[in-house]
N, C-alpha and C positions, 0 to 999 in steps of 0.2 A: 734317624731324624724323620719325623712325619712330614710328608709333602703338604704344601699349602694349597687350599682351594678357595675360590671366591665365597662359597657358602660359609666357610669358617670365619672369614672377615665380616660377612654380613651378620652372622650370629654374635660376633663380638661387639659390633656397633649397636646391636639391638639391646645391649646392656647399658648404653650411654643415654641418659635422659637429658633432654634440653631443659635448662633451668626454668622453673616456674610453670612448666606445661604439664608435667606428670606423664609425658609420652617420650618414647625413645626416638633416636634419629631415624630409624627405619620406618616406624609408624608415621612420622611426620613427613616422610618422603624427602628427607634431606640427603640421602645417599645416592649420588649419581650412578647411573649404570655404566661405569667406566673402570671398574676394579681391574687392575693388571698385576700379574704375579710373574716375576722373573727370578727364578731361584728362591732366594730368601728376601728379595726386594719386593715391596708392595707399594703400589701407587693407587690413589683414588681421589675423588672429589666430594666435598660436602657443599650443599646448596643452602644458602641463607637468604632470608627475605630481602635484606638490604645490606649494602656494604658497611653501614654504620652500626650493625648489630653489636651491642656491647659484650656479647658472650662468645664471639668468634674464637678468640685465643684460648679461652678456658675449654670450650667444646672440642677444639682440635687437640689440645693436650690430653683431654679425657679419652678421646678416640684413639690416640696413639697408645695410651696406657692400656686400654682394653684389648687392643690388637696384640701388644706384647704379652699380656697375660694369657691370651688364648693361643698364640702361635709360638711363644718362646722368646727369651730375651735376645736371641740373635737375629730376630726379624728386623729388616731395614725399613723402618716406617717414619722415623723422625724427619721432618722436612718434606715428606712425600705426599702429604695431604693438601690438595689444592682447594682453595676457597672460591666458590662461585656465588653469584647472587641472581635471583630471579629477574627475568626481563620484566620491565614495567608493563602492566596491562595497557593495551592501546586505549586511548581516550575514546569513549563512546561518541559516535557521530551524531551530531545534532539532527533532529528530524527535519525533513525538507520544508515542511510547512508547520512550524511549531505552534502557530496561533490558530490552527484549524482543528475543530473538535471532531467533525464527521466528514469523511470523504466518500462520496457516493458516485458510482458509475452508472450512466444511463446507456444501455446497450440494446442492440437488436441483431438478429441473425441475418437479416437482409435489409437492403435499402427500400425506401418507399412506404414504410409502415408508420411514419410520423414520429420517429424517435426524437428528432431535433425539436419538433413542435412540442412534444411532451416535456423535453428538458427545459426549454425556454419558459413555458407556462408554469412548470413546477417551481422553477427558480423564482419567478415573479410572485407566485402564490405564497411561497415560504417567506419571502421578503415582506409581503403584505401582512403576514402574521406577526411581524416584528423581529424575525430572525436576521442575523447577518449572513448574507449569502454571496458566494462567489460562483462563477460559471466559466468553465474552460471549454472552449470549442476545440475538441481534439480531433475533429473530422478534418484532418489536414488537407485532403484532396477535394473536399466539398464543403468548405466552411459556409454556414448559413446564418449564424447568430448575429453578425452585424446588421444584416437586412431585417431579421426578425425583431431586432430591438430598435430599428430605425436610425442606426448610427454608422452606416457604411462609410461615410466620409470622415469619421472621427480620427483626429490626430492623436497618436499616443506620445506620451512624454516620459522622460527618464529622470531619476533622482539618485543622488549619491547617498548610500547608507553609511551609518557610523563605522561599520567594519570595512569600508572602502569599496564594497560591491556596488555595481550600477544596477538599479532596479527599474523594471518597467511598471509604470503606473497604469493599472487597468482602467478601461473605460467604465463608466457607471451610469446606469439608467434604471428607473423603476426600483431603486434600492438594491440592485444587483451589480456586483463588480464583475466585469467581463473581459476576457482576453481571447483572441482568435487569430489564427494565421491570416484570416481575411483582412485584418488591419494592416498587415505587412506586405501584401501583394496588391498589384493593380486590380481594381474592381473589374470583374468579368474575365480576368486572365486565368488560364489553367495553371495549376500548380504541378509542374513537371519535375519531380524530384525522385531520386532513388530512395529506397526504404531507410537507409542510414541517415540521409539528409533530413527526411521527415521526422525521424525519431529525435535527432539532435535539436531540431527546431522546436519540437514539442517539449523536450526537457528544458529548453531555455525559457519557454513561456511559464513552465511550472516553477523552476528554481529561481528565476530572476523576476518573477511577478511580485509586485508589492501588495500581496494579498492581505496582510495584517491579520486581525482577529476575525474569525469566521465561525459561525455555528454549523453551516453546511457548505461544503465545496462540491459542487456538482460537475461531473465530467460528461460532456456529450461525446461519446465514443464513436468512431467510425463503424459502419455496419460490417457484419461478418466477423471473422477471426483473422488477425494479422499481426505483423511486427509491432504495430502501434499499440495493440492491447498488451503485448509483452512488455513494451517500454513502460507503459503506465503502471503495471503491477510491480515492475522492478524498480520504479522510481518512487512510488508512493505506497503507503500502507492503506489500501482501499478497504473501507469498512464493509461495503456491501454493494450489490449490483441490482438495479432494476432492469428487467428485460421487457422491452416493448414489442408487442406483436399485434397482428390482426387475426381475425378468426379463420382466415384462409389456410388451407392445409399446407400450401407451399411456404407460407410465412411461419407456420408452426413447426415445420420440419427444420427450418433454419434456426428458429429460436431454440429448438432442442440442442442443436450443435453448439450454440452459444453457451447454453447452460452447462453442457458437458465440458466446455473449455474451462469455465471458471471453477468447476468442481473437480477438475483434474487434480490429483494429489500434489503435483508439482506447483500448482497455482493456489488452489484452495481459498478462493474468495467467496464468502457466503452470498447466495442469491436471496435478496430480501423479498422478492415477489415479482409477479407479472403485472403488466399494464395491458389490458385488452383495449387497444385503440381502434377507432372506427368500428366499434362494436355493433352499431346499428346506425341507420340514417334517420335523422329527425328533421322534418321541415321546420324552418325557423318560426313560421306562424302557427305551427301545430306541434308544440313541444311534447304532447302526450302520445303522439304517433311514433311508432318504431317500425322500421323496415330493415330486416337483416339481409343486407346486400352481399356480405362476404361469408355468410354462415352464422349459425347461432352460437350462443355462449358455451354450449356443451363441449365444443372442441377445445376451447381455451381452458375450461375447467378440467378436462381430461389431462391436459399437459401439466397443469398445476398439481393435480393429484399424483401424476407419475413421479414428479420430483419432490412432492410434499412441500410445496411452497404456496403461499396465498395469492389470490388475484386481488391486488390492492385497489384497483379501480377499473371501471369500464368507461371509456370516453366515447361519446357519440360523434358521428360524422355530421357536422353542421357546416354549412357554407361559410358562416362568419368566422370559423376558426382559421381557414386559409386566408380569408380577406384581411383579418386582423394581422396575421403574420406578414403578409405582403406589405401592409401599411406600417409595419414596425411598432405595432401596439398589441402585445399578446392578449388573447381573449380572456385570460385569467383575471384581467383587470375589470371585466364586465360582470354585472349581476345577471347572467343568463344561464341557461341550462348547461351549455358547454363550459362557460367560465366557472360555474360552481362545481363542475365535475373535476376540474383541476384543483380547486380548493379542497375538495374531498380527498384527492390523491395526496395533497400535501399533508393533511391530517393523518392519513394512513401511513405515509412514509415516516412521519415523526414517531408514531407508535411502533413501527417496525424497527426503526433504528434504536429506540429505547429497549425493545426486547433483545435485539442483537447485542447491545452493550451490556445488558444484565446477564446474558446467558453465555457469551463467548468472550475469550480474552481479547485484549487490545490488538488492533490490526498492525501488521508489519509488512514492509515491502518484501516481495518475493525474491529469494536468492536462487537463481537458476543454476544448477550444477551441470557442467559439461559432461 
């Protein structure tokens, strides 16, 4: 009497076709890897898509017959074929911000380069062009957007959504929806939180914000590289990053680190371009004069060439930019040299996002593996 082997059983099952498919049980992956042989007794499992499959009984009978034919009539197989069904595929998780078309991060390698000023004015310029814009102040430890928009004393309200969730209604000014941790802490008080607390607060502003339909959702990221950046890319499918820098070598060195972080294979968020902020000083009354206080534009161009990204805009250093920010009225609202430079940046961002969407797949949140 020939001994039995699992390969003999598998070969026998490869002769049994599933009705209507033209393929056999092995091809269809219906044979579980649990074939057991004890003398002349054979046990195994067949996997069906669903427990209501109308062909379960007939397929099991055909499998028993095929095994008897291959192994001999004395093989113990009847009643030893277990029926399993595939586990249902997990329901896909709904996107965190289903009504948002483009999520763009505004980043800088170091503080003091005007990143928040750029983010605020870019948001206002996009809204002035007719786009629906949201702005998240993700600089947890140094929130500045409430002051830049002149709404430091704004009271936030909540509403109950149809699915039972409690949503935070963003503040709104100049056509921009805005949320910031600055609304939730006492004005002028330091935010003294551990990293996990800051990350949780940020996720709450994102996931519980009543953002609605937006064309652009801008995120004013904290300077440097930190846990907050990882929280953002793990929570949202960020479509691209703008890196703000000044022409100073120390700022460019830190901008390079920021670009490296987003281009790390584990993160892989596209850098849409650089913003050369404080590119030169222009006296308010002499807009044609340029004084390169921090270095010329060649240094920023060299960084852009190194990473093969464009310089989307050069923003001049004009006293009115800071004055307007302190007064809560972004300079992008004004028909001035500095105001028009932010309008130009908005147009360049729109084009860069369109190129990104045409050339790259949709963005997804980053899954960081341990």
